[in-house]
C-alpha positions in Angstrom: 120.7 69.0 121.3 119.0 69.8 124.6 119.4 73.3 125.9 120.1 73.9 129.5 117.5 76.1 131.4 119.9 79.1 131.5 120.2 79.1 127.7 116.5 78.7 127.3 116.0 81.8 129.4 118.6 83.7 127.3 116.9 82.6 124.1 113.5 83.7 125.5 115.0 87.1 126.4 116.4 87.5 122.9 113.0 86.4 121.4 111.1 89.0 123.4 113.6 91.7 122.5 113.4 91.0 118.8 109.6 90.7 118.9 109.5 94.2 120.5 111.8 95.5 117.8 109.7 94.1 115.0 106.5 95.5 116.6 108.1 98.9 117.0 109.0 98.9 113.3 105.5 97.8 112.4 104.1 100.5 114.5 106.2 103.2 112.7 105.1 101.8 109.3 101.5 101.6 110.4 101.5 105.2 111.6 103.0 106.6 108.4 101.1 104.5 105.8 97.9 102.6 106.7 97.3 104.6 109.8 97.0 107.8 107.9 94.4 106.2 105.5 92.4 104.6 108.3 92.3 107.9 110.3 90.3 109.4 107.5 87.8 106.5 107.5 87.6 105.2 111.0 89.4 107.2 113.6 88.4 105.0 116.6 89.6 101.6 115.5 92.9 102.8 114.0 93.6 104.9 117.1 93.0 101.9 119.4 95.2 99.7 117.3 97.9 102.4 117.2 97.8 102.7 121.0 98.3 99.0 121.4 101.3 99.0 119.0 102.7 102.0 120.9 102.8 100.2 124.2 103.4 96.6 123.3 107.1 96.9 122.2 108.1 98.5 125.5 106.3 95.8 127.5 108.1 93.1 125.4 111.5 94.8 125.9 110.9 95.1 129.6 110.0 91.4 129.9 113.1 90.5 127.8 115.3 92.6 130.1 113.9 90.9 133.2 114.3 87.4 131.7 117.8 88.3 130.5 118.8 89.3 134.0 117.4 86.1 135.4 119.4 84.1 132.8 122.6 86.0 133.8 122.0 85.3 137.5 121.9 81.6 136.7 125.4 81.5 135.1 
């Protein structure tokens, strides 16, 4: 089955949204488990990793929203 371009964009939008959700959940788990342990040992590395995980889900959600609107405009 070959997907039409508008459905490929919709699937891409869904993928970005779900990836953002998974990363957001991982960020919460990291902050409450491993992040607390790593802060005691190496504050610099864990802080940088936590900052990336704080920002990345919102970037993925924004890209997913934009791609979803492009897909809707092609209907």
